[in-house]
C-alpha positions as CSV (number, residue, x, y, z in Angstrom):
1,X,21.9,70.5,-13.5
2,X,18.5,69.8,-12.0
3,X,17.4,68.1,-15.2
4,X,20.6,66.0,-15.2
5,X,20.1,65.0,-11.6
6,X,16.4,64.1,-12.3
7,X,17.5,62.0,-15.3
8,X,20.1,60.3,-13.1
9,X,17.5,59.7,-10.4
10,X,15.1,58.2,-12.9
11,X,17.9,56.0,-14.3
12,X,18.7,54.8,-10.8
13,X,15.1,54.2,-10.0
14,X,14.6,52.3,-13.3
15,X,17.7,50.2,-12.5
16,X,16.3,49.4,-9.1
17,X,12.9,48.5,-10.6
18,X,14.6,46.3,-13.1
19,X,16.6,44.6,-10.4
20,X,13.5,44.1,-8.2
21,X,11.6,42.8,-11.2
22,X,14.4,40.3,-12.0
23,X,14.5,39.2,-8.3
24,X,10.7,38.9,-8.4
25,X,10.7,36.8,-11.6
26,X,13.4,34.6,-10.0
27,X,11.2,34.1,-6.9
28,X,8.1,33.4,-9.0
29,X,10.1,30.7,-10.8
30,X,11.3,29.2,-7.5
31,X,7.8,29.3,-6.2
32,X,6.4,27.6,-9.3
33,X,9.1,25.0,-9.1
34,X,8.3,24.3,-5.4
35,X,4.6,24.0,-6.3
36,X,5.4,21.5,-9.1
37,X,7.5,19.5,-6.6
38,X,4.8,19.6,-4.0
39,X,2.2,18.5,-6.6
40,X,4.5,15.7,-7.6
41,X,5.0,14.6,-4.0
42,X,1.3,14.7,-3.4
43,X,0.7,12.5,-6.4
44,X,3.4,10.1,-5.2
45,X,1.8,10.0,-1.8
46,X,-1.6,9.3,-3.4
47,X,-0.1,6.5,-5.4
48,X,1.6,5.0,-2.3
49,X,-1.7,5.2,-0.4
50,X,-3.5,3.4,-3.2
51,X,-0.8,0.8,-3.2
52,X,-1.1,0.4,0.6
53,X,-4.9,0.1,0.3
54,X,-4.5,-2.6,-2.4
55,X,-2.0,-4.5,-0.2
56,X,-4.4,-4.2,2.8
57,X,-7.2,-5.6,0.6
58,X,-5.0,-8.5,-0.6
59,X,-4.0,-9.2,3.0
60,X,-7.7,-9.4,4.0
61,X,-8.4,-11.7,1.1
62,X,-5.4,-13.9,2.0
63,X,-6.5,-14.0,5.6
64,X,-10.1,-15.0,4.6
65,X,-8.7,-17.7,2.3
66,X,-6.4,-19.0,5.1
67,X,-9.3,-19.2,7.5
68,X,-11.4,-21.1,5.0
69,X,-8.5,-23.5,4.3
70,X,-8.0,-24.0,8.1
71,X,-11.7,-24.8,8.4
72,X,-11.5,-27.2,5.5
73,X,-8.4,-28.9,7.0
74,X,-10.2,-29.3,10.3
75,X,-13.2,-30.9,8.4
76,X,-10.9,-33.3,6.5
77,X,-9.1,-34.2,9.8
78,X,-12.4,-34.9,11.6
79,X,-13.7,-36.9,8.6
80,X,-10.4,-38.8,8.5
81,X,-10.5,-39.5,12.2
82,X,-14.1,-40.7,11.9
83,X,-13.3,-43.0,9.0
84,X,-10.2,-44.3,10.8
85,X,-12.4,-45.1,13.9
86,X,-14.9,-46.8,11.6
87,X,-12.2,-48.9,9.9
88,X,-10.6,-49.7,13.3
89,X,-13.9,-50.8,14.6
90,X,-14.6,-52.9,11.5
91,X,-11.1,-54.5,11.8
92,X,-11.6,-55.2,15.4
93,X,-15.0,-56.9,14.6
94,X,-13.4,-58.9,11.8
95,X,-10.6,-60.0,14.1
96,X,-13.1,-61.1,16.8
97,X,-15.1,-63.0,14.2
98,X,-12.0,-64.7,12.8
99,X,-10.9,-65.6,16.3
100,X,-14.3,-67.0,17.1
101,X,-14.2,-69.2,14.0
102,X,-10.8,-70.5,14.6
103,X,-11.4,-71.3,18.2
């Protein structure tokens, strides 16, 4: 009887160990899956951050270009105003000379 009880106890213990091992294996797989997901999310985050950094750099370059263009436009406007003033003055002079000749 004692031997039979011991064998039954051993079987129960082995069954419990098998169950615990199966649960542990399941938890290990869940943990591994979560680690893979986390690594994937980290990689995605790194990719997004690189993309953001690239966009920031592009924005800085575009801003620089815009400022340079604004400066160039201001130069062209000033040059055009000066030329217009010169032409207006020359026209006024020509008109005065023409008026003097016809008078």
